[in-house]
N, C-alpha and C positions, 0 to 999 in steps of 0.2 A: 285654747277654747275649752270650756267646760264640757265634760263627757255628756251630760244631759243635753246641752245645746247641740252637740255633734249629731245626736240622734233625732231630737225633736225640734230643733231650731230655737231661736231666741224669741220667746213670746212673753207678754206681760204676765200671763197666768203662770208660766213656768218660773219666771223670775220671782214672783211672789211666793210660790210654793217652795222653791229652794230656800228663800229667806226664812220661811216658817220652819222648814226642816232643820236648818242650821241653828235655829234658836228655839227648838221644839219644847224646851222646858220653861220658856219665858213668854208670858203674855205680852202683847204689843198693841199699839194703836195704828190706825191707818196712816197717820202722819209719820210715825216711826218707820213703817215699812216703806213709805214713799221716799223718805230721806235716805234710808239705807240702800235702796235699790235704784234710785235716780228716776223712778217713775213718778208721774203726776198723782196727786191725791185722787183725782177722778178715775184714773186707770186702775189704781189699787182697789178702789171701791167697786168698780165694775167687775173685776175678776174675782173679788172676794165673794160676790153674790153666789155663783155656782159652787164655790168651795164650801160655803156655809150650808147651802141647800142640799148638797150631797152628804153632809155630815162629816166631811174631812176636817173642817175647821169649826171650832166653837166660837160663838159670838156672845159677849156678855155686856149688857149696857151698864154704864156707870153714869148715872144721872140721866138728863134728858137728851143730851147731844153727844156724849162721849161713849164710844164702844171699844172694848178690847177684844182681841182675837188670839186664839191659840190652837194648835193642832189638837184634834180630838183623839187622844190616844186610846179611847175605848172603842173606836171605830176600826173594824178589821181592815177596811180599805186604806185607812191612814197608815196602819202598821205595815201593810204590804207595799205602799208607796215608799215609805221610809226604808224598808228592807231593799227594795229595788234600787233606790237612790244610792244607798251605801254599797251595794254589790256592783253596780255599774261604775261607780267611781273607783272601785278597786281594780277593775279589769280594763277600763278604757282610759288612756292618757291623751 
């Protein structure tokens, strides 16, 4: 079991956040996150809303219906989350 799941449980928001952390330098689409995580498109969209609202994730529209997402590395909370994720993965197996 993943160290983060051991502490926080397996939730859609945690699954999406871990996916974004692991691909932090790559912008992605909702459908890409859904495919990689096994979550539904609706679930990814639902949990993305608070991540964008908090500033942890940046959303960029591409045309009228397509949006891309990426961690907001200018946000202090994002940097702290990544640091925590990296450290917890080092000490918990």
